[in-house]
Every structure is written in structure tokens, then in C-alpha cells.
mmCIF file as Biopython writes it, N, C-alpha, C and O atoms, coordinates in Angstrom:
data_model
#
loop_
_atom_site.group_PDB
_atom_site.id
_atom_site.type_symbol
_atom_site.label_atom_id
_atom_site.label_alt_id
_atom_site.label_comp_id
_atom_site.label_asym_id
_atom_site.label_entity_id
_atom_site.label_seq_id
_atom_site.pdbx_PDB_ins_code
_atom_site.Cartn_x
_atom_site.Cartn_y
_atom_site.Cartn_z
_atom_site.occupancy
_atom_site.B_iso_or_equiv
_atom_site.auth_seq_id
_atom_site.auth_asym_id
_atom_site.pdbx_PDB_model_num
ATOM 1   N N  . UNK A ? 1  ? -19.997 -8.844  2.875   1.0 0.0 1  A 1 
ATOM 2   C CA . UNK A ? 1  ? -18.629 -9.034  2.411   1.0 0.0 1  A 1 
ATOM 3   C C  . UNK A ? 1  ? -17.966 -7.666  2.246   1.0 0.0 1  A 1 
ATOM 4   O O  . UNK A ? 1  ? -18.588 -6.727  1.750   1.0 0.0 1  A 1 
ATOM 5   N N  . UNK A ? 2  ? -16.727 -7.560  2.654   1.0 0.0 2  A 1 
ATOM 6   C CA . UNK A ? 2  ? -15.998 -6.302  2.579   1.0 0.0 2  A 1 
ATOM 7   C C  . UNK A ? 2  ? -15.697 -5.940  1.129   1.0 0.0 2  A 1 
ATOM 8   O O  . UNK A ? 2  ? -15.665 -6.797  0.247   1.0 0.0 2  A 1 
ATOM 9   N N  . UNK A ? 3  ? -15.480 -4.660  0.911   1.0 0.0 3  A 1 
ATOM 10  C CA . UNK A ? 3  ? -15.114 -4.179  -0.414  1.0 0.0 3  A 1 
ATOM 11  C C  . UNK A ? 3  ? -13.766 -4.781  -0.819  1.0 0.0 3  A 1 
ATOM 12  O O  . UNK A ? 3  ? -12.897 -4.995  0.027   1.0 0.0 3  A 1 
ATOM 13  N N  . UNK A ? 4  ? -13.598 -5.049  -2.105  1.0 0.0 4  A 1 
ATOM 14  C CA . UNK A ? 4  ? -12.369 -5.644  -2.610  1.0 0.0 4  A 1 
ATOM 15  C C  . UNK A ? 4  ? -11.245 -4.604  -2.599  1.0 0.0 4  A 1 
ATOM 16  O O  . UNK A ? 4  ? -11.318 -3.624  -3.341  1.0 0.0 4  A 1 
ATOM 17  N N  . UNK A ? 5  ? -10.207 -4.795  -1.776  1.0 0.0 5  A 1 
ATOM 18  C CA . UNK A ? 5  ? -9.121  -3.821  -1.722  1.0 0.0 5  A 1 
ATOM 19  C C  . UNK A ? 5  ? -8.248  -3.846  -2.978  1.0 0.0 5  A 1 
ATOM 20  O O  . UNK A ? 5  ? -7.426  -2.952  -3.182  1.0 0.0 5  A 1 
ATOM 21  N N  . UNK A ? 6  ? -8.425  -4.861  -3.812  1.0 0.0 6  A 1 
ATOM 22  C CA . UNK A ? 6  ? -7.604  -4.993  -5.015  1.0 0.0 6  A 1 
ATOM 23  C C  . UNK A ? 6  ? -8.326  -4.539  -6.274  1.0 0.0 6  A 1 
ATOM 24  O O  . UNK A ? 6  ? -7.820  -4.744  -7.377  1.0 0.0 6  A 1 
ATOM 25  N N  . UNK A ? 7  ? -9.500  -3.927  -6.135  1.0 0.0 7  A 1 
ATOM 26  C CA . UNK A ? 7  ? -10.316 -3.532  -7.288  1.0 0.0 7  A 1 
ATOM 27  C C  . UNK A ? 7  ? -9.589  -2.557  -8.210  1.0 0.0 7  A 1 
ATOM 28  O O  . UNK A ? 7  ? -9.849  -2.544  -9.413  1.0 0.0 7  A 1 
ATOM 29  N N  . UNK A ? 8  ? -8.699  -1.757  -7.677  1.0 0.0 8  A 1 
ATOM 30  C CA . UNK A ? 8  ? -7.995  -0.749  -8.475  1.0 0.0 8  A 1 
ATOM 31  C C  . UNK A ? 8  ? -6.860  -1.325  -9.320  1.0 0.0 8  A 1 
ATOM 32  O O  . UNK A ? 8  ? -6.298  -0.626  -10.163 1.0 0.0 8  A 1 
ATOM 33  N N  . UNK A ? 9  ? -6.523  -2.589  -9.100  1.0 0.0 9  A 1 
ATOM 34  C CA . UNK A ? 9  ? -5.402  -3.213  -9.786  1.0 0.0 9  A 1 
ATOM 35  C C  . UNK A ? 9  ? -5.877  -4.103  -10.927 1.0 0.0 9  A 1 
ATOM 36  O O  . UNK A ? 9  ? -7.041  -4.499  -10.987 1.0 0.0 9  A 1 
ATOM 37  N N  . UNK A ? 10 ? -4.952  -4.405  -11.829 1.0 0.0 10 A 1 
ATOM 38  C CA . UNK A ? 10 ? -5.272  -5.360  -12.897 1.0 0.0 10 A 1 
ATOM 39  C C  . UNK A ? 10 ? -5.523  -6.726  -12.263 1.0 0.0 10 A 1 
ATOM 40  O O  . UNK A ? 10 ? -5.125  -6.977  -11.125 1.0 0.0 10 A 1 
ATOM 41  N N  . UNK A ? 11 ? -6.175  -7.585  -12.999 1.0 0.0 11 A 1 
ATOM 42  C CA . UNK A ? 11 ? -6.469  -8.924  -12.490 1.0 0.0 11 A 1 
ATOM 43  C C  . UNK A ? 11 ? -5.184  -9.657  -12.127 1.0 0.0 11 A 1 
ATOM 44  O O  . UNK A ? 11 ? -5.112  -10.303 -11.081 1.0 0.0 11 A 1 
ATOM 45  N N  . UNK A ? 12 ? -4.180  -9.561  -12.974 1.0 0.0 12 A 1 
ATOM 46  C CA . UNK A ? 12 ? -2.900  -10.238 -12.721 1.0 0.0 12 A 1 
ATOM 47  C C  . UNK A ? 12 ? -2.254  -9.739  -11.430 1.0 0.0 12 A 1 
ATOM 48  O O  . UNK A ? 12 ? -1.768  -10.534 -10.626 1.0 0.0 12 A 1 
ATOM 49  N N  . UNK A ? 13 ? -2.251  -8.425  -11.235 1.0 0.0 13 A 1 
ATOM 50  C CA . UNK A ? 13 ? -1.657  -7.843  -10.024 1.0 0.0 13 A 1 
ATOM 51  C C  . UNK A ? 13 ? -2.460  -8.238  -8.786  1.0 0.0 13 A 1 
ATOM 52  O O  . UNK A ? 13 ? -1.881  -8.567  -7.751  1.0 0.0 13 A 1 
ATOM 53  N N  . UNK A ? 14 ? -3.791  -8.209  -8.886  1.0 0.0 14 A 1 
ATOM 54  C CA . UNK A ? 14 ? -4.643  -8.579  -7.759  1.0 0.0 14 A 1 
ATOM 55  C C  . UNK A ? 14 ? -4.419  -10.027 -7.342  1.0 0.0 14 A 1 
ATOM 56  O O  . UNK A ? 14 ? -4.360  -10.330 -6.150  1.0 0.0 14 A 1 
ATOM 57  N N  . UNK A ? 15 ? -4.294  -10.910 -8.308  1.0 0.0 15 A 1 
ATOM 58  C CA . UNK A ? 15 ? -4.030  -12.325 -8.015  1.0 0.0 15 A 1 
ATOM 59  C C  . UNK A ? 15 ? -2.671  -12.465 -7.333  1.0 0.0 15 A 1 
ATOM 60  O O  . UNK A ? 15 ? -2.535  -13.206 -6.359  1.0 0.0 15 A 1 
ATOM 61  N N  . UNK A ? 16 ? -1.668  -11.755 -7.842  1.0 0.0 16 A 1 
ATOM 62  C CA . UNK A ? 16 ? -0.336  -11.803 -7.241  1.0 0.0 16 A 1 
ATOM 63  C C  . UNK A ? 16 ? -0.331  -11.302 -5.802  1.0 0.0 16 A 1 
ATOM 64  O O  . UNK A ? 16 ? 0.328   -11.888 -4.944  1.0 0.0 16 A 1 
ATOM 65  N N  . UNK A ? 17 ? -1.060  -10.226 -5.533  1.0 0.0 17 A 1 
ATOM 66  C CA . UNK A ? 17 ? -1.120  -9.690  -4.173  1.0 0.0 17 A 1 
ATOM 67  C C  . UNK A ? 17 ? -1.834  -10.658 -3.234  1.0 0.0 17 A 1 
ATOM 68  O O  . UNK A ? 17 ? -1.437  -10.819 -2.080  1.0 0.0 17 A 1 
ATOM 69  N N  . UNK A ? 18 ? -2.877  -11.296 -3.730  1.0 0.0 18 A 1 
ATOM 70  C CA . UNK A ? 18 ? -3.595  -12.279 -2.898  1.0 0.0 18 A 1 
ATOM 71  C C  . UNK A ? 18 ? -2.673  -13.461 -2.574  1.0 0.0 18 A 1 
ATOM 72  O O  . UNK A ? 18 ? -2.665  -13.948 -1.444  1.0 0.0 18 A 1 
ATOM 73  N N  . UNK A ? 19 ? -1.900  -13.921 -3.560  1.0 0.0 19 A 1 
ATOM 74  C CA . UNK A ? 19 ? -0.954  -15.009 -3.301  1.0 0.0 19 A 1 
ATOM 75  C C  . UNK A ? 19 ? 0.123   -14.565 -2.313  1.0 0.0 19 A 1 
ATOM 76  O O  . UNK A ? 19 ? 0.569   -15.355 -1.481  1.0 0.0 19 A 1 
ATOM 77  N N  . UNK A ? 20 ? 0.534   -13.321 -2.403  1.0 0.0 20 A 1 
ATOM 78  C CA . UNK A ? 20 ? 1.519   -12.802 -1.456  1.0 0.0 20 A 1 
ATOM 79  C C  . UNK A ? 20 ? 0.955   -12.826 -0.040  1.0 0.0 20 A 1 
ATOM 80  O O  . UNK A ? 20 ? 1.659   -13.186 0.903   1.0 0.0 20 A 1 
ATOM 81  N N  . UNK A ? 21 ? -0.313  -12.445 0.113   1.0 0.0 21 A 1 
ATOM 82  C CA . UNK A ? 21 ? -0.947  -12.539 1.434   1.0 0.0 21 A 1 
ATOM 83  C C  . UNK A ? 21 ? -0.934  -13.978 1.937   1.0 0.0 21 A 1 
ATOM 84  O O  . UNK A ? 21 ? -0.656  -14.224 3.110   1.0 0.0 21 A 1 
ATOM 85  N N  . UNK A ? 22 ? -1.232  -14.921 1.062   1.0 0.0 22 A 1 
ATOM 86  C CA . UNK A ? 22 ? -1.222  -16.338 1.466   1.0 0.0 22 A 1 
ATOM 87  C C  . UNK A ? 22 ? 0.183   -16.785 1.877   1.0 0.0 22 A 1 
ATOM 88  O O  . UNK A ? 22 ? 0.348   -17.526 2.846   1.0 0.0 22 A 1 
ATOM 89  N N  . UNK A ? 23 ? 1.184   -16.331 1.135   1.0 0.0 23 A 1 
ATOM 90  C CA . UNK A ? 23 ? 2.568   -16.687 1.479   1.0 0.0 23 A 1 
ATOM 91  C C  . UNK A ? 23 ? 2.958   -16.116 2.845   1.0 0.0 23 A 1 
ATOM 92  O O  . UNK A ? 23 ? 3.624   -16.786 3.634   1.0 0.0 23 A 1 
ATOM 93  N N  . UNK A ? 24 ? 2.543   -14.883 3.117   1.0 0.0 24 A 1 
ATOM 94  C CA . UNK A ? 24 ? 2.841   -14.270 4.416   1.0 0.0 24 A 1 
ATOM 95  C C  . UNK A ? 24 ? 2.137   -15.050 5.522   1.0 0.0 24 A 1 
ATOM 96  O O  . UNK A ? 24 ? 2.746   -15.367 6.544   1.0 0.0 24 A 1 
ATOM 97  N N  . UNK A ? 25 ? 0.870   -15.356 5.325   1.0 0.0 25 A 1 
ATOM 98  C CA . UNK A ? 25 ? 0.105   -16.087 6.338   1.0 0.0 25 A 1 
ATOM 99  C C  . UNK A ? 25 ? 0.720   -17.459 6.620   1.0 0.0 25 A 1 
ATOM 100 O O  . UNK A ? 25 ? 0.759   -17.894 7.771   1.0 0.0 25 A 1 
ATOM 101 N N  . UNK A ? 26 ? 1.198   -18.138 5.583   1.0 0.0 26 A 1 
ATOM 102 C CA . UNK A ? 26 ? 1.757   -19.483 5.730   1.0 0.0 26 A 1 
ATOM 103 C C  . UNK A ? 26 ? 3.255   -19.467 6.069   1.0 0.0 26 A 1 
ATOM 104 O O  . UNK A ? 26 ? 3.873   -20.522 6.207   1.0 0.0 26 A 1 
ATOM 105 N N  . UNK A ? 27 ? 3.831   -18.267 6.202   1.0 0.0 27 A 1 
ATOM 106 C CA . UNK A ? 27 ? 5.261   -18.128 6.531   1.0 0.0 27 A 1 
ATOM 107 C C  . UNK A ? 27 ? 6.166   -18.786 5.483   1.0 0.0 27 A 1 
ATOM 108 O O  . UNK A ? 27 ? 7.147   -19.444 5.826   1.0 0.0 27 A 1 
ATOM 109 N N  . UNK A ? 28 ? 5.829   -18.602 4.214   1.0 0.0 28 A 1 
ATOM 110 C CA . UNK A ? 28 ? 6.629   -19.142 3.111   1.0 0.0 28 A 1 
ATOM 111 C C  . UNK A ? 28 ? 7.534   -18.077 2.511   1.0 0.0 28 A 1 
ATOM 112 O O  . UNK A ? 28 ? 7.778   -18.096 1.305   1.0 0.0 28 A 1 
ATOM 113 N N  . UNK A ? 29 ? 8.025   -17.172 3.295   1.0 0.0 29 A 1 
ATOM 114 C CA . UNK A ? 29 ? 8.754   -16.029 2.757   1.0 0.0 29 A 1 
ATOM 115 C C  . UNK A ? 29 ? 10.175  -16.353 2.324   1.0 0.0 29 A 1 
ATOM 116 O O  . UNK A ? 29 ? 10.747  -15.628 1.510   1.0 0.0 29 A 1 
ATOM 117 N N  . UNK A ? 30 ? 10.751  -17.419 2.846   1.0 0.0 30 A 1 
ATOM 118 C CA . UNK A ? 30 ? 12.091  -17.805 2.381   1.0 0.0 30 A 1 
ATOM 119 C C  . UNK A ? 30 ? 12.017  -18.373 0.968   1.0 0.0 30 A 1 
ATOM 120 O O  . UNK A ? 30 ? 12.915  -18.155 0.155   1.0 0.0 30 A 1 
ATOM 121 N N  . UNK A ? 31 ? 10.943  -19.100 0.684   1.0 0.0 31 A 1 
ATOM 122 C CA . UNK A ? 31 ? 10.758  -19.670 -0.657  1.0 0.0 31 A 1 
ATOM 123 C C  . UNK A ? 31 ? 10.166  -18.652 -1.623  1.0 0.0 31 A 1 
ATOM 124 O O  . UNK A ? 31 ? 10.453  -18.686 -2.820  1.0 0.0 31 A 1 
ATOM 125 N N  . UNK A ? 32 ? 9.346   -17.751 -1.109  1.0 0.0 32 A 1 
ATOM 126 C CA . UNK A ? 32 ? 8.653   -16.749 -1.930  1.0 0.0 32 A 1 
ATOM 127 C C  . UNK A ? 32 ? 8.798   -15.374 -1.293  1.0 0.0 32 A 1 
ATOM 128 O O  . UNK A ? 32 ? 7.855   -14.878 -0.676  1.0 0.0 32 A 1 
ATOM 129 N N  . UNK A ? 33 ? 9.970   -14.751 -1.433  1.0 0.0 33 A 1 
ATOM 130 C CA . UNK A ? 33 ? 10.152  -13.443 -0.805  1.0 0.0 33 A 1 
ATOM 131 C C  . UNK A ? 33 ? 9.191   -12.400 -1.388  1.0 0.0 33 A 1 
ATOM 132 O O  . UNK A ? 33 ? 8.831   -12.457 -2.564  1.0 0.0 33 A 1 
ATOM 133 N N  . UNK A ? 34 ? 8.788   -11.456 -0.549  1.0 0.0 34 A 1 
ATOM 134 C CA . UNK A ? 34 ? 7.872   -10.404 -0.963  1.0 0.0 34 A 1 
ATOM 135 C C  . UNK A ? 34 ? 8.672   -9.270  -1.588  1.0 0.0 34 A 1 
ATOM 136 O O  . UNK A ? 34 ? 9.672   -8.826  -1.023  1.0 0.0 34 A 1 
ATOM 137 N N  . UNK A ? 35 ? 8.234   -8.801  -2.751  1.0 0.0 35 A 1 
ATOM 138 C CA . UNK A ? 35 ? 8.929   -7.679  -3.390  1.0 0.0 35 A 1 
ATOM 139 C C  . UNK A ? 35 ? 8.657   -6.405  -2.598  1.0 0.0 35 A 1 
ATOM 140 O O  . UNK A ? 35 ? 7.640   -6.294  -1.913  1.0 0.0 35 A 1 
ATOM 141 N N  . UNK A ? 36 ? 9.563   -5.456  -2.698  1.0 0.0 36 A 1 
ATOM 142 C CA . UNK A ? 36 ? 9.401   -4.174  -1.999  1.0 0.0 36 A 1 
ATOM 143 C C  . UNK A ? 36 ? 8.123   -3.472  -2.466  1.0 0.0 36 A 1 
ATOM 144 O O  . UNK A ? 36 ? 7.416   -2.870  -1.657  1.0 0.0 36 A 1 
ATOM 145 N N  . UNK A ? 37 ? 7.828   -3.545  -3.750  1.0 0.0 37 A 1 
ATOM 146 C CA . UNK A ? 37 ? 6.622   -2.904  -4.292  1.0 0.0 37 A 1 
ATOM 147 C C  . UNK A ? 37 ? 5.357   -3.523  -3.698  1.0 0.0 37 A 1 
ATOM 148 O O  . UNK A ? 37 ? 4.443   -2.809  -3.286  1.0 0.0 37 A 1 
ATOM 149 N N  . UNK A ? 38 ? 5.312   -4.863  -3.657  1.0 0.0 38 A 1 
ATOM 150 C CA . UNK A ? 38 ? 4.142   -5.535  -3.092  1.0 0.0 38 A 1 
ATOM 151 C C  . UNK A ? 38 ? 4.013   -5.243  -1.603  1.0 0.0 38 A 1 
ATOM 152 O O  . UNK A ? 38 ? 2.902   -5.069  -1.102  1.0 0.0 38 A 1 
ATOM 153 N N  . UNK A ? 39 ? 5.129   -5.188  -0.895  1.0 0.0 39 A 1 
ATOM 154 C CA . UNK A ? 39 ? 5.096   -4.881  0.533   1.0 0.0 39 A 1 
ATOM 155 C C  . UNK A ? 39 ? 4.547   -3.476  0.766   1.0 0.0 39 A 1 
ATOM 156 O O  . UNK A ? 39 ? 3.720   -3.272  1.654   1.0 0.0 39 A 1 
ATOM 157 N N  . UNK A ? 40 ? 5.005   -2.508  -0.029  1.0 0.0 40 A 1 
ATOM 158 C CA . UNK A ? 40 ? 4.489   -1.138  0.087   1.0 0.0 40 A 1 
ATOM 159 C C  . UNK A ? 40 ? 2.993   -1.097  -0.203  1.0 0.0 40 A 1 
ATOM 160 O O  . UNK A ? 40 ? 2.243   -0.410  0.492   1.0 0.0 40 A 1 
ATOM 161 N N  . UNK A ? 41 ? 2.561   -1.823  -1.217  1.0 0.0 41 A 1 
ATOM 162 C CA . UNK A ? 41 ? 1.143   -1.848  -1.588  1.0 0.0 41 A 1 
ATOM 163 C C  . UNK A ? 41 ? 0.312   -2.447  -0.464  1.0 0.0 41 A 1 
ATOM 164 O O  . UNK A ? 41 ? -0.698  -1.870  -0.062  1.0 0.0 41 A 1 
ATOM 165 N N  . UNK A ? 42 ? 0.730   -3.599  0.044   1.0 0.0 42 A 1 
ATOM 166 C CA . UNK A ? 42 ? -0.050  -4.293  1.076   1.0 0.0 42 A 1 
ATOM 167 C C  . UNK A ? 42 ? -0.067  -3.542  2.402   1.0 0.0 42 A 1 
ATOM 168 O O  . UNK A ? 42 ? -1.088  -3.519  3.088   1.0 0.0 42 A 1 
ATOM 169 N N  . UNK A ? 43 ? 1.054   -2.930  2.767   1.0 0.0 43 A 1 
ATOM 170 C CA . UNK A ? 43 ? 1.049   -2.131  3.998   1.0 0.0 43 A 1 
ATOM 171 C C  . UNK A ? 43 ? 0.224   -0.861  3.796   1.0 0.0 43 A 1 
ATOM 172 O O  . UNK A ? 43 ? -0.471  -0.422  4.712   1.0 0.0 43 A 1 
ATOM 173 N N  . UNK A ? 44 ? 0.296   -0.275  2.615   1.0 0.0 44 A 1 
ATOM 174 C CA . UNK A ? 44 ? -0.496  0.912   2.318   1.0 0.0 44 A 1 
ATOM 175 C C  . UNK A ? 44 ? -1.991  0.641   2.365   1.0 0.0 44 A 1 
ATOM 176 O O  . UNK A ? 44 ? -2.773  1.514   2.741   1.0 0.0 44 A 1 
ATOM 177 N N  . UNK A ? 45 ? -2.388  -0.563  1.987   1.0 0.0 45 A 1 
ATOM 178 C CA . UNK A ? 45 ? -3.797  -0.961  2.041   1.0 0.0 45 A 1 
ATOM 179 C C  . UNK A ? 45 ? -4.209  -1.386  3.450   1.0 0.0 45 A 1 
ATOM 180 O O  . UNK A ? 45 ? -5.388  -1.628  3.707   1.0 0.0 45 A 1 
ATOM 181 N N  . UNK A ? 46 ? -3.241  -1.477  4.359   1.0 0.0 46 A 1 
ATOM 182 C CA . UNK A ? 46 ? -3.542  -1.877  5.738   1.0 0.0 46 A 1 
ATOM 183 C C  . UNK A ? 46 ? -3.774  -3.370  5.900   1.0 0.0 46 A 1 
ATOM 184 O O  . UNK A ? 46 ? -4.446  -3.794  6.840   1.0 0.0 46 A 1 
ATOM 185 N N  . UNK A ? 47 ? -3.223  -4.176  4.988   1.0 0.0 47 A 1 
ATOM 186 C CA . UNK A ? 47 ? -3.425  -5.620  5.031   1.0 0.0 47 A 1 
ATOM 187 C C  . UNK A ? 47 ? -2.266  -6.364  5.688   1.0 0.0 47 A 1 
ATOM 188 O O  . UNK A ? 47 ? -2.418  -7.511  6.108   1.0 0.0 47 A 1 
ATOM 189 N N  . UNK A ? 48 ? -1.111  -5.710  5.777   1.0 0.0 48 A 1 
ATOM 190 C CA . UNK A ? 48 ? 0.104   -6.334  6.326   1.0 0.0 48 A 1 
ATOM 191 C C  . UNK A ? 48 ? 0.794   -5.332  7.238   1.0 0.0 48 A 1 
ATOM 192 O O  . UNK A ? 48 ? 0.782   -4.129  6.977   1.0 0.0 48 A 1 
ATOM 193 N N  . UNK A ? 49 ? 1.390   -5.834  8.299   1.0 0.0 49 A 1 
ATOM 194 C CA . UNK A ? 49 ? 2.213   -5.024  9.203   1.0 0.0 49 A 1 
ATOM 195 C C  . UNK A ? 49 ? 3.599   -5.652  9.296   1.0 0.0 49 A 1 
ATOM 196 O O  . UNK A ? 49 ? 3.757   -6.868  9.191   1.0 0.0 49 A 1 
ATOM 197 N N  . UNK A ? 50 ? 4.587   -4.803  9.493   1.0 0.0 50 A 1 
ATOM 198 C CA . UNK A ? 50 ? 5.949   -5.274  9.729   1.0 0.0 50 A 1 
ATOM 199 C C  . UNK A ? 50 ? 6.172   -5.207  11.229  1.0 0.0 50 A 1 
ATOM 200 O O  . UNK A ? 50 ? 6.084   -4.137  11.831  1.0 0.0 50 A 1 
ATOM 201 N N  . UNK A ? 51 ? 6.460   -6.350  11.827  1.0 0.0 51 A 1 
ATOM 202 C CA . UNK A ? 51 ? 6.712   -6.437  13.273  1.0 0.0 51 A 1 
ATOM 203 C C  . UNK A ? 51 ? 8.084   -7.055  13.494  1.0 0.0 51 A 1 
ATOM 204 O O  . UNK A ? 51 ? 8.768   -7.438  12.545  1.0 0.0 51 A 1 
ATOM 205 N N  . UNK A ? 52 ? 8.478   -7.146  14.763  1.0 0.0 52 A 1 
ATOM 206 C CA . UNK A ? 52 ? 9.777   -7.734  15.091  1.0 0.0 52 A 1 
ATOM 207 C C  . UNK A ? 52 ? 9.906   -9.150  14.557  1.0 0.0 52 A 1 
ATOM 208 O O  . UNK A ? 52 ? 10.979  -9.549  14.105  1.0 0.0 52 A 1 
ATOM 209 N N  . UNK A ? 53 ? 8.810   -9.920  14.604  1.0 0.0 53 A 1 
ATOM 210 C CA . UNK A ? 53 ? 8.854   -11.311 14.139  1.0 0.0 53 A 1 
ATOM 211 C C  . UNK A ? 53 ? 8.715   -11.430 12.625  1.0 0.0 53 A 1 
ATOM 212 O O  . UNK A ? 53 ? 8.726   -12.537 12.087  1.0 0.0 53 A 1 
ATOM 213 N N  . UNK A ? 54 ? 8.586   -10.308 11.942  1.0 0.0 54 A 1 
ATOM 214 C CA . UNK A ? 54 ? 8.493   -10.323 10.485  1.0 0.0 54 A 1 
ATOM 215 C C  . UNK A ? 54 ? 7.171   -9.766  10.008  1.0 0.0 54 A 1 
ATOM 216 O O  . UNK A ? 54 ? 6.531   -8.975  10.702  1.0 0.0 54 A 1 
ATOM 217 N N  . UNK A ? 55 ? 6.767   -10.177 8.829   1.0 0.0 55 A 1 
ATOM 218 C CA . UNK A ? 55 ? 5.517   -9.709  8.255   1.0 0.0 55 A 1 
ATOM 219 C C  . UNK A ? 55 ? 4.347   -10.501 8.810   1.0 0.0 55 A 1 
ATOM 220 O O  . UNK A ? 55 ? 4.408   -11.726 8.914   1.0 0.0 55 A 1 
ATOM 221 N N  . UNK A ? 56 ? 3.285   -9.800  9.163   1.0 0.0 56 A 1 
ATOM 222 C CA . UNK A ? 56 ? 2.069   -10.442 9.663   1.0 0.0 56 A 1 
ATOM 223 C C  . UNK A ? 56 ? 0.859   -9.788  9.014   1.0 0.0 56 A 1 
ATOM 224 O O  . UNK A ? 56 ? 0.875   -8.601  8.687   1.0 0.0 56 A 1 
ATOM 225 N N  . UNK A ? 57 ? -0.183  -10.576 8.835   1.0 0.0 57 A 1 
ATOM 226 C CA . UNK A ? 57 ? -1.427  -10.044 8.302   1.0 0.0 57 A 1 
ATOM 227 C C  . UNK A ? 57 ? -2.161  -9.280  9.397   1.0 0.0 57 A 1 
ATOM 228 O O  . UNK A ? 57 ? -2.142  -9.678  10.562  1.0 0.0 57 A 1 
ATOM 229 N N  . UNK A ? 58 ? -2.793  -8.203  9.024   1.0 0.0 58 A 1 
ATOM 230 C CA . UNK A ? 58 ? -3.676  -7.493  9.943   1.0 0.0 58 A 1 
ATOM 231 C C  . UNK A ? 58 ? -5.023  -8.234  9.921   1.0 0.0 58 A 1 
ATOM 232 O O  . UNK A ? 58 ? -5.206  -9.180  9.155   1.0 0.0 58 A 1 
ATOM 233 N N  . UNK A ? 59 ? -5.939  -7.801  10.753  1.0 0.0 59 A 1 
ATOM 234 C CA . UNK A ? 59 ? -7.272  -8.423  10.714  1.0 0.0 59 A 1 
ATOM 235 C C  . UNK A ? 59 ? -7.930  -8.181  9.357   1.0 0.0 59 A 1 
ATOM 236 O O  . UNK A ? 59 ? -8.676  -9.034  8.875   1.0 0.0 59 A 1 
ATOM 237 N N  . UNK A ? 60 ? -7.668  -7.039  8.739   1.0 0.0 60 A 1 
ATOM 238 C CA . UNK A ? 60 ? -8.201  -6.774  7.402   1.0 0.0 60 A 1 
ATOM 239 C C  . UNK A ? 60 ? -7.599  -7.717  6.370   1.0 0.0 60 A 1 
ATOM 240 O O  . UNK A ? 60 ? -8.297  -8.176  5.467   1.0 0.0 60 A 1 
ATOM 241 N N  . UNK A ? 61 ? -6.312  -8.007  6.497   1.0 0.0 61 A 1 
ATOM 242 C CA . UNK A ? 61 ? -5.648  -8.945  5.584   1.0 0.0 61 A 1 
ATOM 243 C C  . UNK A ? 61 ? -6.206  -10.344 5.722   1.0 0.0 61 A 1 
ATOM 244 O O  . UNK A ? 61 ? -6.413  -11.041 4.729   1.0 0.0 61 A 1 
ATOM 245 N N  . UNK A ? 62 ? -6.448  -10.752 6.953   1.0 0.0 62 A 1 
ATOM 246 C CA . UNK A ? 62 ? -7.052  -12.074 7.198   1.0 0.0 62 A 1 
ATOM 247 C C  . UNK A ? 62 ? -8.464  -12.122 6.628   1.0 0.0 62 A 1 
ATOM 248 O O  . UNK A ? 62 ? -8.868  -13.131 6.051   1.0 0.0 62 A 1 
ATOM 249 N N  . UNK A ? 63 ? -9.218  -11.030 6.787   1.0 0.0 63 A 1 
ATOM 250 C CA . UNK A ? 63 ? -10.583 -10.974 6.259   1.0 0.0 63 A 1 
ATOM 251 C C  . UNK A ? 63 ? -10.598 -11.092 4.737   1.0 0.0 63 A 1 
ATOM 252 O O  . UNK A ? 63 ? -11.498 -11.717 4.175   1.0 0.0 63 A 1 
ATOM 253 N N  . UNK A ? 64 ? -9.612  -10.501 4.066   1.0 0.0 64 A 1 
ATOM 254 C CA . UNK A ? 64 ? -9.531  -10.597 2.603   1.0 0.0 64 A 1 
ATOM 255 C C  . UNK A ? 64 ? -9.371  -12.055 2.184   1.0 0.0 64 A 1 
ATOM 256 O O  . UNK A ? 64 ? -10.018 -12.509 1.240   1.0 0.0 64 A 1 
ATOM 257 N N  . UNK A ? 65 ? -8.510  -12.787 2.887   1.0 0.0 65 A 1 
ATOM 258 C CA . UNK A ? 65 ? -8.279  -14.185 2.531   1.0 0.0 65 A 1 
ATOM 259 C C  . UNK A ? 65 ? -9.459  -15.075 2.899   1.0 0.0 65 A 1 
ATOM 260 O O  . UNK A ? 65 ? -9.718  -16.078 2.234   1.0 0.0 65 A 1 
ATOM 261 N N  . UNK A ? 66 ? -10.173 -14.706 3.958   1.0 0.0 66 A 1 
ATOM 262 C CA . UNK A ? 66 ? -11.321 -15.496 4.381   1.0 0.0 66 A 1 
ATOM 263 C C  . UNK A ? 66 ? -12.605 -15.134 3.650   1.0 0.0 66 A 1 
ATOM 264 O O  . UNK A ? 66 ? -13.638 -15.782 3.821   1.0 0.0 66 A 1 
ATOM 265 N N  . UNK A ? 67 ? -12.523 -14.085 2.830   1.0 0.0 67 A 1 
ATOM 266 C CA . UNK A ? 67 ? -13.705 -13.671 2.080   1.0 0.0 67 A 1 
ATOM 267 C C  . UNK A ? 67 ? -14.741 -12.958 2.911   1.0 0.0 67 A 1 
ATOM 268 O O  . UNK A ? 67 ? -15.902 -12.879 2.511   1.0 0.0 67 A 1 
ATOM 269 N N  . UNK A ? 68 ? -14.345 -12.430 4.075   1.0 0.0 68 A 1 
ATOM 270 C CA . UNK A ? 68 ? -15.301 -11.734 4.941   1.0 0.0 68 A 1 
ATOM 271 C C  . UNK A ? 68 ? -15.244 -10.252 4.696   1.0 0.0 68 A 1 
ATOM 272 O O  . UNK A ? 68 ? -15.976 -9.493  5.331   1.0 0.0 68 A 1 
#
């Protein structure tokens, strides 16, 4: 299992970031927009990329959600 990329954050923040990853994966961004701070954090961790079609999970982001 990969190292937890959210280990440096409080439990509340880590849970919020994980839910944000789920929202991005499920394309629920109109109902649950991503904050600029969370976007900076997730892109900085290499879990999310900004592309022409919007926000997408990287393979590392998908691995975090899959527990791999």
C-alpha cells in the first residue's frame, strides 16, 4: 500500500481532501466546487491535474481512492 499523502494534515482536512478527490472522480463539481486551497494542495501532491476538460485524477490520485 502506498504511503498516505494526507498524513501531514489533520484528520478533518484529510477526510475533506479525500472527499474532494471522490467529487472530482465522479464529476460532481457543479454541486461541490473545489476550493482554490484544496486544488492547490491536491495538485501539489500530484493527485489532480487541470486539463482542458477540467479537473482529473492522476494515477496517484486514483490509487489513493482505491487504497493501492
